[in-house]
C-alpha positions in Angstrom: 144.8 85.0 82.6 145.4 88.0 84.9 142.7 90.2 83.2 139.8 89.4 85.7 142.2 90.1 88.6 143.3 93.3 87.0 139.7 94.4 86.3 138.6 93.7 89.9 141.7 95.5 91.3 141.1 98.5 89.0 137.4 98.8 90.1 138.4 98.5 93.7 141.0 101.2 93.3 138.4 103.5 91.7 136.0 102.9 94.5 138.6 103.6 97.1 139.6 106.8 95.4 135.9 107.8 95.3 135.8 107.5 99.1 133.2 104.7 99.1 132.6 102.9 102.5 131.4 99.7 100.9 133.5 98.8 97.8 131.5 95.7 97.1 128.3 97.6 96.6 129.9 100.2 94.4 131.6 97.5 92.3 128.2 95.8 91.8 126.8 99.0 90.5 129.6 99.5 88.1 129.5 95.9 86.8 125.7 95.4 86.9 123.8 98.7 87.1 120.5 97.1 86.2 120.5 94.8 89.2 121.7 97.7 91.3 118.7 99.7 90.2 116.4 96.8 91.1 117.9 96.5 94.6 117.5 100.3 95.0 113.8 100.2 94.0 113.1 97.2 96.2 114.4 99.1 99.2 112.1 102.1 98.6 108.8 102.9 100.3 105.7 103.2 98.1 105.9 107.0 97.4 109.6 106.8 96.5 109.0 103.8 94.2 106.1 105.6 92.5 108.3 108.7 91.9 111.2 106.6 90.5 111.7 106.7 86.7 113.3 103.5 85.5 116.7 104.1 83.9 117.3 100.5 82.7 116.3 99.0 79.3 113.4 96.6 79.5 115.3 93.6 78.1 118.1 93.9 80.6 118.2 91.6 83.6 116.1 92.9 86.5 114.5 95.7 84.5 111.1 94.1 84.1 110.9 93.9 87.9 111.9 97.6 88.2 109.0 98.5 85.9 106.6 96.2 87.8 107.5 97.4 91.2 107.3 101.1 90.3 104.1 100.5 88.3 102.5 98.7 91.2 103.5 101.6 93.5 101.9 104.1 91.2 98.8 101.9 90.9 98.3 101.8 94.6 98.9 105.5 95.0 96.3 106.2 92.3 93.7 103.9 94.0 94.3 105.6 97.4 93.9 109.1 95.9 91.0 108.5 93.5 88.3 109.7 95.9 90.3 112.7 97.3 92.0 113.9 94.1 95.5 113.8 92.8 95.2 110.3 91.3 95.8 111.3 87.7 99.6 111.4 87.5 99.8 108.1 89.4 97.3 106.5 87.1 99.3 107.7 84.1 102.5 106.4 85.6 101.0 103.0 86.3 99.6 102.7 82.8 102.9 103.7 81.3 104.9 101.2 83.4 102.6 98.2 82.7 102.3 99.4 79.1 106.1 99.0 78.7 105.9 95.5 80.1 102.9 94.6 77.9 104.5 96.0 74.7 107.7 94.1 75.4 105.8 90.9 75.9 107.2 90.5 79.3 104.1 90.5 81.5 101.2 90.2 79.1 97.9 92.0 79.7 97.8 91.9 83.4 94.9 92.8 85.6 97.0 95.5 87.2 97.6 97.0 83.8 93.8 97.0 83.1 93.2 98.6 86.5 95.7 101.3 85.6 93.9 102.0 82.3 90.5 102.1 84.2 91.9 104.7 86.6 93.4 106.6 83.8 89.9 106.8 82.3 88.4 107.9 85.6 90.9 110.7 86.0 91.0 112.0 82.4 89.0 114.8 80.7 86.0 113.7 78.7 87.7 113.6 75.4 90.7 111.8 76.8 88.5 109.5 78.8 86.7 108.3 75.6 90.1 107.3 74.1 91.1 105.7 77.3 87.8 103.7 77.4 88.4 102.4 73.9 91.9 101.3 74.8 90.6 99.6 78.0 88.0 97.8 75.9 90.6 96.5 73.5 93.1 95.5 76.1 90.4 93.8 78.2 89.2 91.8 75.2 92.7 90.6 74.6 93.0 89.4 78.2 89.6 87.7 78.4 89.9 84.0 78.6 93.7 84.1 78.5 94.8 85.6 81.8 91.9 85.5 84.3 88.1 85.7 84.2 88.3 88.8 86.4 89.3 90.6 83.2 85.6 90.5 82.4 85.1 93.3 84.9 87.1 95.7 82.7 85.3 94.5 79.5 82.0 95.2 81.2 83.2 98.5 82.6 84.1 99.7 79.2 80.7 98.9 77.8 78.9 100.5 80.8 81.0 103.7 80.4 80.2 103.9 76.7 76.5 103.5 77.4 76.7 106.3 80.0 78.8 108.8 78.2 79.4 108.0 74.6 76.0 107.0 73.1 73.7 104.1 72.6 75.0 100.5 73.0 73.3 97.6 71.2 71.3 95.2 73.4 73.6 92.3 72.5 76.7 94.2 73.8 74.9 95.2 77.0 73.8 91.6 77.6 77.3 90.3 76.9 78.8 92.9 79.3 76.3 91.8 82.0 77.5 88.3 81.6 81.2 89.3 81.8 80.5 91.3 85.0 78.7 88.3 86.6 81.6 86.0 85.8 84.1 88.5 87.3 82.0 88.8 90.4 82.3 85.0 90.9 86.1 85.0 90.2 88.7 84.9 92.9 91.2 87.7 93.6 94.3 87.9 91.4 97.4 90.0 91.3 96.5 91.6 94.6 93.2 92.9 93.2 89.7 91.9 94.4 87.0 93.4 92.1 84.2 91.0 93.0 82.1 93.6 94.8 82.6 96.2 92.1 81.8 93.6 89.4 78.6 92.6 91.2 77.5 96.2 91.4 78.3 96.7 87.7 76.3 93.6 86.8 73.3 95.0 88.6 73.7 98.3 86.8 73.9 96.6 83.5 70.8 94.6 84.3 69.0 97.9 84.8 70.3 99.3 81.6 69.1 96.1 79.8 65.6 96.5 81.3 65.4 100.2 80.6 66.4 99.6 77.0 63.9 96.8 76.5 66.7 94.2 76.0 65.6 90.7 76.8 
């Protein structure tokens, strides 16, 4: 019956001996390190969160949020740096974080995960970009009709990239991609992303590809 009291007393004594000014916070870290890591990440600014490597296991309480927060920070940093350079490591970080969530079945194929894969393609070498584009196409196909119609933007983007850099694309695929882009252009923002303007531009470019290829 006295075990809980003895455990708390022991932990408090350890904290005091360590010279901690806030024993309650230190005890929380000893008893529940996963939630302590989450609290730490939540208090970080964006660059610090992007630089943080999760130490928790994905199935532990609070760990999914740690991955999501750090992945989102990496994603925003990659978006901010895409035009000026230096986006590649942040895109890789975002893709990795959202990939962990997706593979664990925690978050599913989110739009932010797709955006991370798109940015990874945009910052990769040509050989790596081709692999990234195929992965983006596969993930976007899984998300289509399940999560949000805005996922159509990424399906269309993968087809457009293939047509531009990887060889001929059948008319049926180009026409289908144009339709996906149009649907995405009409969809509302989701997950903090608004790709309507980019989707509209993509739909117009695919229309031009269809016309140039004699696709009707």
